[in-house]
C-alpha positions in Angstrom: 25.2 -44.8 -86.5 25.2 -46.5 -90.0 26.7 -43.4 -91.8 30.2 -44.0 -90.5 30.1 -47.7 -91.4 28.8 -46.9 -94.9 31.8 -44.5 -95.3 34.1 -47.2 -94.0 32.7 -49.7 -96.4 33.1 -47.2 -99.3 36.7 -46.6 -98.3 37.4 -50.4 -98.2 35.8 -50.9 -101.6 38.1 -48.2 -103.0 41.1 -49.9 -101.5 40.9 -53.6 -102.2 44.4 -54.3 -100.8 43.2 -53.5 -97.3 42.0 -55.9 -94.6 40.2 -54.7 -91.5 40.4 -56.7 -88.3 37.3 -56.1 -86.3 37.6 -56.4 -82.5 34.8 -56.1 -80.0 35.2 -54.6 -76.6 33.2 -54.6 -73.4 33.7 -52.2 -70.4 33.9 -54.2 -67.2 32.0 -51.6 -65.2 29.4 -50.1 -67.6 28.6 -53.2 -69.5 28.4 -55.4 -66.4 25.8 -53.0 -65.0 23.8 -53.1 -68.2 24.0 -56.9 -68.3 22.9 -57.0 -64.6 19.9 -54.8 -65.4 19.1 -57.0 -68.4 19.3 -60.1 -66.2 16.9 -58.5 -63.7 14.5 -57.6 -66.4 14.5 -61.2 -67.6 13.9 -62.4 -64.0 10.9 -60.1 -63.6 9.4 -61.4 -66.9 9.9 -65.0 -65.8 8.2 -64.1 -62.5 5.3 -62.6 -64.3 5.1 -65.7 -66.5 4.9 -67.9 -63.4 2.2 -65.7 -61.9 0.1 -66.1 -65.1 0.6 -69.9 -65.0 -0.4 -70.0 -61.4 -3.6 -68.2 -62.3 -4.4 -70.8 -64.9 -3.6 -68.5 -67.8 -1.4 -69.6 -70.7 1.5 -67.0 -70.5 2.8 -65.5 -73.7 6.5 -65.8 -74.6 8.8 -63.6 -72.5 9.5 -61.2 -75.3 5.7 -60.5 -75.6 5.2 -59.7 -71.9 4.8 -56.1 -71.0 4.7 -55.1 -67.3 2.6 -52.3 -66.1 4.2 -50.0 -63.5 2.1 -51.6 -60.8 3.0 -55.2 -61.9 6.7 -54.2 -62.1 6.6 -52.7 -58.6 4.9 -55.7 -57.1 7.3 -58.1 -58.8 10.4 -56.1 -57.7 9.1 -56.1 -54.1 8.3 -59.9 -54.3 11.8 -60.7 -55.7 13.5 -58.4 -53.2 11.6 -59.9 -50.2 12.4 -63.4 -51.5 16.1 -62.4 -51.6 16.0 -60.9 -48.1 14.5 -64.1 -46.7 16.6 -66.6 -48.7 20.0 -64.9 -48.1 21.8 -65.5 -44.9 23.3 -62.1 -45.0 20.7 -59.8 -46.7 22.2 -57.2 -49.1 20.1 -54.3 -48.0 17.4 -52.9 -45.8 13.9 -54.3 -45.5 11.6 -53.7 -48.5 9.2 -51.6 -46.4 11.9 -49.0 -45.7 13.1 -48.4 -49.3 11.5 -47.5 -52.6 11.1 -49.7 -55.7 14.0 -48.0 -57.5 16.4 -48.8 -54.7 15.2 -52.4 -54.5 15.7 -52.7 -58.3 19.2 -51.3 -58.0 20.1 -53.8 -55.2 18.6 -56.7 -57.1 20.4 -55.8 -60.3 23.7 -55.5 -58.4 23.2 -59.1 -57.2 22.7 -60.5 -60.7 25.7 -62.6 -61.7 27.7 -61.4 -64.7 30.9 -63.2 -65.6 33.9 -62.2 -67.6 32.8 -64.7 -70.2 29.4 -62.9 -70.4 31.3 -59.7 -71.1 33.5 -61.4 -73.7 30.4 -62.8 -75.4 29.0 -59.3 -75.5 32.2 -58.0 -77.0 32.3 -60.7 -79.7 28.6 -60.0 -80.5 29.4 -56.3 -81.1 32.3 -57.2 -83.4 30.1 -59.8 -85.3 27.3 -57.3 -85.8 29.7 -54.7 -87.1 31.4 -57.2 -89.4 28.1 -58.5 -90.7 26.9 -55.0 -91.5 30.1 -54.3 -93.5 29.6 -57.6 -95.4 25.9 -57.5 -96.0 25.3 -53.8 -96.5 28.8 -52.6 -97.3 29.5 -55.3 -99.9 32.9 -56.2 -98.4 34.2 -59.7 -98.7 34.2 -61.7 -95.5 37.9 -62.7 -95.9 38.8 -59.0 -95.7 37.1 -58.6 -92.3 38.6 -61.1 -89.8 37.3 -61.1 -86.3 39.9 -60.2 -83.6 39.8 -61.4 -80.0 36.9 -60.3 -77.8 38.3 -58.0 -75.1 37.1 -56.7 -71.8 38.4 -53.3 -70.8 39.3 -53.0 -67.1 39.1 -49.6 -65.3 42.2 -47.7 -66.1 42.9 -49.3 -69.5 44.6 -47.0 -71.9 42.1 -47.6 -74.8 39.5 -44.9 -75.3 35.9 -46.0 -74.5 34.2 -47.8 -77.4 32.6 -50.9 -78.4 34.3 -51.9 -81.6 37.8 -51.2 -82.8 39.4 -51.8 -86.1 43.0 -52.6 -87.2 43.9 -51.9 -90.8 46.3 -54.3 -92.4 47.7 -53.5 -95.9 48.4 -56.2 -98.4 52.1 -56.4 -99.3 52.8 -55.2 -102.8 54.8 -57.4 -105.2 57.7 -55.5 -106.8 
């Protein structure tokens, strides 16, 4: 992944009159699903942390918790059963009738992800790309302005991608 950015940085260094606007994009369908899965993962880790606390064990930070397959399955079933009893109109069949994967899918689909969450992701993508070009590519920050964070809706004309660039040439004095 870094090779194309290194080539881009080299091209920019060779053309000091160019400015490159960096815009981050998020796909409303694909990225929403990924953020929902990420939110479910966080929920599972929090539930494991709570279990450890209830057992009188000082839990590690979330990023240090690793779930075994058995722990994961038990936590998914626990969260799913909790959702089924806490929701007036349950989103799916009883836990006993479906597998862990289907429970995970249904739980993830219920995780809230807003348009602002998608814009934040898009902005983060642009910032990471911009920072790479500044820190590793040696390009001055003023030559890499951030454009608006955008969320691609289904049917948008843009090709799929996460970061787009717009080249702006400096006007030459005559």
